C-alpha positions, 0 to 999 in steps of 0.5 A: 538498500536502506538502513534500519535504526533503533527508533520507533516508527511514527504512528499517530494512532498507535506506536508499534515497537519497530525499527525506523526506516532510512534511505540507504547509502545509495540514497534509495528506498525500495518498496514492493507492493503486493495486492489482492493475493486472495489466499484461500485454503478452502480446497486442495486446488486453492491451496495449490494456487496459493502456493503459486502466489507464495512462490511469486512473493519469493521471486519478487523478494529475492530479485528486487530485495525491497526495503519495505513491503506494502500489502494493500488488502484482500490478502486472505479471502478464504476459510480457514483464514488462519492457515494462510495468515500464518503462512504469510507471516512465516514467509515474511520471517524468512525475508526479514523485511519490515512490512505493513498490512492494510485490509481489503473488503474481503479479508474480514468476511472469513472466519477471523474478525478484524481484531483477530487478523490484527493479532495474526499480523502483529505476531510477526516481528517484522510487522510495522502495524499497530492497533487502534482503540478497537483492536483493529489495524490502525492507520499508520505513519512511518518516517523514512530517515535520511541516509545519516539517520538524522532527520526525516526525509520521506513519509509512508502512510497506511490507511484503512479504506474499510469495506462496505457502507454501513449506512442504511439505504446506501449500498457500495464500498466503504470510504475514509471517515472525516476523522481519518481525513483530519488525522492525515491532514494533521500528520502532514502539517506536523511533518511540514512544520518540523521540516522548516515549512517544506512538505516532506514527500509522502506515499499513501497505501490503501485498498479501495480507490478514491473517487478522484481516480476515475475522472483523472484516468478519463482526462486525456490531458493527464499523463499516465501509464498502465491500463484499465480493463474494468471500471473503477469501484471507489467508495460510495462517499467522498469525504475529502481525502484527496483534497487533504493530500493536495492542500497539504502538499505532502502526499505525492502518490497513492497506491491501491488494489481492489480492482484486479484488472487495473494497474495504471498510474495517472497524475492529477493535481500534482499527485500520482493516483496509482494501482498495484498489479494483481498479485494472486492466482486462480482464486478470484477473477483476473485478466492481467499477468500477476506480479508486484509493483515496485516503487523507488524513492530517492532521498531529496527528491519529490518523486519516485521511479516505479515498475511492475515485475511479472512472473517471468521476470519481465519489467513493464510500465517502467516510469518516473513521477516528478514535477507532477508528471509521469514519464515512461522510461 
């Protein structure tokens, strides 16, 4: 659907040597989100389960033909980790589709460090990832050009929600640092300034849900679609990332993973707070049919269309987000 332009993807913390992204001639740009694949080469059984996951990846890629792939964490969660990271990079080389990876709370618990994982991910010519000063996968900003390749028309953000608290006496999952919040705010403001004062529509992808997810879902006045078959497990501290998104008026949707039995999208304060669909197999807990979330942007529109594609080809939870409201199709 999209065209690829010979121009580096925008990255405030790193500059990957990758082609920029653009809306296609049909005015559309399609993203496939895979989350919580939990690939594990630790036993014959787990390898067989991983092969089922790779078969799912292949079916989605061939049936949906996305322009971009978002991997939102807990991708390889068993040892030896290198085997499955290499297998995933080999698969993406077959599809020849640009992608970006954010890590989950389990990825770096194996036998590869975060910098070593970054090296594996960036070994692929289709990876849009960059590194930060610590040698880890950086927070990224990518602009999607209009169909003529002349100006920025939308933006994608990929953010590291970290793994666990590192503060003594505070237990639980990690959170965005104030520096990350400031970075996102600055990027959104710069894009708005460059667009004549009008915020560019943007999506953000990360692993651990914001604290605002749970109260938004519990508010019966908010439009929504999907299900929550477990409690959300957000980061322990709230450092204002959602406030930055609302105040700058750019990010219109966020997509996470982490909680395997949740796949909802709920609208709150003009932002769609969404989950992907668990994309793995029997290497961890799961009670939803595995699949992938598809998100379609349309050039010139502040909104998106989305659905979940399941293993048997069924499309469920087909919805449109626009004017701050989720409407089922």
